C-alpha positions as CSV (number, residue, x, y, z in Angstrom):
1,M,71.8,86.9,117.4
2,Y,75.4,87.9,117.8
3,A,76.3,84.7,119.6
4,D,74.4,82.7,117.0
5,L,76.3,84.5,114.2
6,C,79.5,83.6,116.0
7,N,78.7,80.1,116.3
8,F,77.7,79.9,112.7
9,L,81.1,81.3,111.7
10,L,82.8,78.8,114.0
11,V,81.1,75.9,112.4
12,V,82.1,77.2,109.1
13,R,85.8,77.6,110.1
14,E,86.0,74.2,111.9
15,G,84.2,72.2,109.2
16,T,82.1,70.1,111.6
17,F,79.6,70.7,114.3
18,T,81.6,68.3,116.6
19,A,84.9,70.4,116.2
20,A,83.1,73.7,116.6
21,A,81.3,72.6,119.7
22,R,84.5,71.6,121.0
23,R,86.3,74.9,120.4
24,A,83.3,76.9,121.8
25,H,83.1,74.6,125.0
26,L,79.5,73.9,124.1
27,T,77.6,70.6,123.8
28,Q,76.7,69.6,120.4
29,P,73.0,70.0,121.1
30,A,73.5,73.5,122.5
31,L,75.5,74.5,119.2
32,S,73.0,72.9,117.1
33,A,70.2,74.9,118.7
34,S,72.2,78.1,118.2
35,I,72.3,77.4,114.5
36,Q,68.6,76.5,114.5
37,R,67.8,79.9,116.2
38,L,69.7,81.9,113.6
39,E,68.1,79.8,110.6
40,S,64.7,80.5,112.2
41,A,65.3,84.1,112.6
42,L,66.7,84.4,108.9
43,G,64.1,82.2,107.4
44,G,65.9,79.4,106.0
45,P,68.5,76.7,106.3
46,L,72.2,77.8,106.4
47,L,74.2,74.6,106.8
48,V,73.5,70.9,106.0
49,R,75.5,67.9,107.3
50,D,76.9,65.3,105.0
51,R,79.8,62.7,105.4
52,K,82.5,65.4,104.9
53,G,81.0,67.6,107.8
54,A,78.9,70.9,107.7
55,V,78.4,72.4,104.2
56,L,77.0,75.8,103.5
57,T,73.7,76.2,101.7
58,D,73.2,78.9,99.1
59,A,71.6,81.0,101.9
60,G,74.6,80.3,104.2
61,A,77.1,81.3,101.5
62,A,75.1,84.6,101.0
63,L,75.2,85.2,104.7
64,L,78.8,84.4,105.4
65,P,80.5,87.6,104.2
66,H,77.9,89.7,106.2
67,A,78.4,87.5,109.3
68,R,82.2,88.2,109.3
69,A,81.6,91.9,108.7
70,A,79.2,92.0,111.5
71,R,81.6,90.3,113.9
72,A,84.6,92.5,112.9
73,A,82.3,95.5,113.6
74,V,81.4,94.3,117.0
75,E,85.0,93.6,117.9
76,E,86.0,97.1,116.7
77,G,83.0,98.6,118.8
78,R,84.3,96.9,121.9
79,A,87.9,98.1,121.2
80,A,86.6,101.7,120.9
81,V,84.7,101.5,124.2
82,A,87.7,100.1,125.8
83,E,89.7,102.9,124.5
84,V,86.9,105.5,125.7
85,L,87.0,104.0,129.0
86,G,90.9,104.0,129.4
87,L,91.0,100.3,130.3
88,G,94.3,99.0,131.2
89,R,93.7,95.7,129.3
90,G,93.0,94.3,125.8
91,Q,93.6,91.6,123.4
92,V,95.1,91.2,119.9
93,S,95.5,88.4,117.5
94,V,98.2,87.8,114.9
95,G,98.6,85.4,112.2
96,A,101.9,84.5,110.3
97,G,103.8,81.8,108.4
98,A,106.2,79.3,109.9
99,T,109.3,81.3,109.5
100,A,107.9,84.6,111.2
101,C,106.3,82.5,114.0
102,T,109.4,80.3,114.8
103,Y,112.4,82.8,114.2
104,L,111.2,86.4,113.9
105,L,108.3,87.0,116.0
106,P,109.1,85.4,119.3
107,E,111.5,88.3,120.4
108,V,109.1,90.9,119.3
109,L,106.1,89.2,121.2
110,A,108.2,88.7,124.2
111,G,109.0,92.3,124.5
112,F,105.6,93.3,123.8
113,Q,104.2,91.3,126.5
114,H,107.0,92.6,128.9
115,D,105.8,96.2,128.2
116,H,102.2,95.3,128.1
117,P,101.5,92.5,130.7
118,T,97.8,93.1,130.9
119,V,97.2,92.6,127.2
120,R,96.5,89.1,126.0
121,Y,97.7,88.1,122.6
122,R,97.1,85.1,120.4
123,L,99.3,83.8,117.5
124,R,98.0,81.5,114.8
125,E,100.4,79.9,112.1
126,L,98.8,80.2,108.8
127,G,99.9,80.5,105.1
128,T,99.6,83.8,103.4
129,P,96.2,83.4,101.7
130,H,94.8,82.2,105.1
131,V,96.3,85.1,106.8
132,E,95.0,87.6,104.7
133,A,91.5,86.1,104.5
134,A,91.4,85.8,108.5
135,V,92.4,89.6,108.7
136,L,89.6,90.5,106.3
137,A,87.1,88.4,108.1
138,G,87.9,89.8,111.5
139,D,89.5,86.7,112.9
140,L,92.8,88.3,113.1
141,D,93.8,91.9,114.0
142,L,97.2,91.8,112.2
143,G,98.9,89.3,109.8
144,I,102.4,88.7,108.4
145,A,102.1,87.9,104.7
146,T,104.8,87.0,102.0
147,R,105.3,89.0,98.8
148,L,107.4,87.6,96.1
149,E,109.6,89.9,93.8
150,G,107.4,90.9,90.8
151,E,104.3,89.2,92.1
152,R,100.9,91.0,92.2
153,P,99.0,91.1,95.5
154,P,96.5,88.2,95.5
155,P,92.7,89.0,95.3
156,E,92.3,88.2,99.1
157,A,94.5,91.2,99.8
158,A,92.0,93.7,98.3
159,G,90.7,95.9,101.0
160,L,93.9,95.3,103.2
161,T,96.4,97.9,104.3
162,V,99.7,96.5,103.6
163,E,102.9,97.9,105.3
164,V,106.5,96.4,104.3
165,W,108.0,94.8,107.3
166,R,111.5,93.4,106.4
167,D,113.3,91.5,103.6
168,D,113.7,87.8,104.1
169,P,116.7,86.6,102.0
170,L,116.6,82.7,100.9
171,V,119.8,80.7,100.9
172,L,120.9,77.2,99.7
173,V,121.9,75.1,102.7
174,Q,123.6,71.6,102.8
175,A,125.3,69.1,105.3
176,P,128.8,70.3,105.9
177,D,130.3,67.2,104.5
178,E,127.9,67.3,101.4
179,H,130.2,67.0,98.1
180,R,127.5,65.7,95.4
181,E,127.4,67.7,92.4
182,R,123.7,67.5,92.1
183,P,122.1,66.4,95.4
184,P,118.3,66.3,95.5
185,F,116.2,69.0,97.0
186,L,114.0,69.1,100.1
187,T,111.2,71.5,100.0
188,F,107.5,72.4,100.9
189,V,104.4,71.3,98.9
190,P,103.5,73.0,95.7
191,G,101.9,76.4,96.3
192,S,103.8,77.6,99.2
193,P,106.1,80.8,98.5
194,L,109.2,78.9,99.1
195,R,108.3,76.2,96.6
196,T,107.2,78.8,94.1
197,L,110.6,80.3,94.2
198,L,112.4,77.0,94.0
199,D,110.3,76.1,90.8
200,R,111.0,79.5,89.4
201,H,114.7,79.7,89.9
202,F,115.8,76.1,90.1
203,A,113.7,74.3,87.4
204,E,116.3,71.6,87.2
205,A,115.8,70.7,90.9
206,E,115.1,67.0,91.8
207,V,112.8,67.1,94.7
208,C,113.1,64.1,97.0
209,M,111.0,65.4,100.0
210,E,108.0,67.8,100.2
211,L,107.7,68.5,104.1
212,G,105.6,70.7,106.1
213,S,108.1,72.6,108.3
214,I,111.5,74.3,108.2
215,P,112.6,72.2,111.3
216,A,111.7,69.1,109.4
217,I,113.8,70.3,106.2
218,K,116.7,71.4,108.2
219,G,116.9,68.1,110.1
220,N,116.8,66.1,106.9
221,V,119.4,68.4,105.3
222,A,121.8,68.0,108.2
223,A,121.5,64.3,108.0
224,G,122.7,64.5,104.4
225,V,119.6,63.8,102.6
226,G,119.9,66.6,100.3
227,I,119.9,70.5,100.1
228,A,117.2,73.0,100.5
229,L,116.3,76.7,99.8
230,V,115.4,78.3,103.1
231,P,115.1,81.7,104.7
232,A,118.5,82.7,106.0
233,S,116.9,83.7,109.4
234,A,115.8,80.1,109.9
235,V,119.5,78.7,109.5
236,E,121.7,81.2,111.2
237,V,122.2,79.4,114.5
238,S,122.5,76.0,112.7
239,I,125.4,77.4,110.4
240,A,127.1,79.1,113.2
241,E,127.2,75.8,115.1
242,G,128.4,73.9,112.2
243,R,125.2,71.6,111.7
244,L,124.6,73.1,108.2
245,A,126.6,75.0,105.7
246,H,126.0,77.5,102.9
247,R,126.0,76.0,99.4
248,P,127.3,78.6,96.9
249,D,125.1,79.4,94.0
250,P,125.0,82.5,91.7
251,R,121.1,82.6,92.0
252,T,121.2,83.2,95.7
253,P,120.5,84.8,98.0
254,L,116.9,85.1,96.6
255,R,114.6,87.7,98.2
256,R,111.0,87.7,99.4
257,T,109.4,90.5,101.4
258,L,107.3,90.0,104.5
259,V,104.5,92.5,105.0
260,L,102.2,93.5,107.9
261,V,98.5,93.4,106.8
262,H,95.5,94.9,108.5
263,R,92.1,96.4,107.9
264,G,93.4,100.1,108.5
265,V,95.2,101.9,111.1
266,D,92.2,103.7,112.2
267,R,90.2,100.4,112.6
268,L,92.9,98.9,115.0
269,S,92.3,98.6,118.7
270,V,94.6,100.2,121.2
271,A,96.5,96.9,121.8
272,A,96.6,95.9,118.1
273,S,98.0,99.5,117.4
274,A,100.7,99.0,119.9
275,L,101.7,95.6,118.6
276,R,101.8,96.9,115.0
277,Q,104.2,99.7,116.2
278,R,106.3,97.1,118.0
279,I,106.5,94.9,115.0
280,L,107.3,97.9,112.5
281,G,109.6,99.5,115.1
């Protein structure tokens, strides 16, 4: 039943049987048979298909948190057995936002891989709410999340251990030849931490672009489209090379905090514990 539970969770995550079968390297009939076995064992339909994909029934929604907990428990059991047997291998999964994935974690992960060449790791780029939900569900061992000054932890953080990793100052940048008094802003879509800070501290901002990545924002700022509030770590090299410039403003630098989240130190595998120490070190 464990394999069927995992396939159920995969369909929920991917949204369709087709995508889930592709991710699991199964044929669609094999995946459908797995879900049918689970439904037969539990006594009712868990998923229905409509034009939008696979949708949870009420029974499926009731099963979902228990299925996630069961998978997390099995993975923790595997890690415990590996530790007892002294295996020189393991795996660890990490989730983080774009800034951490692009600018802050590569050096950390390269050093970890050098010191632990037999350990496999997987990095997923996700926003803070998705990172915390994935850690709670057992999909990720560790996550890097964002906390804004004065912000209460979101509901999805309940039950997580939260450890401060580093401050991540935000600065205004512009093209070196930008001289307009009130140029437009480039930013992310509403709901992202950077957009929240922009709306909070630059209420007068005229937004001309809502983009999905820091490199896209940097490229358009360098071309002279407008200015942007971005993490200092993401523009250090561009400023040093003269492709971007700081734009003075008394409201900057703004600060946000990056935190490491997990389900508890005592629940981490040997590999995840080693990577936690590397990140916090």
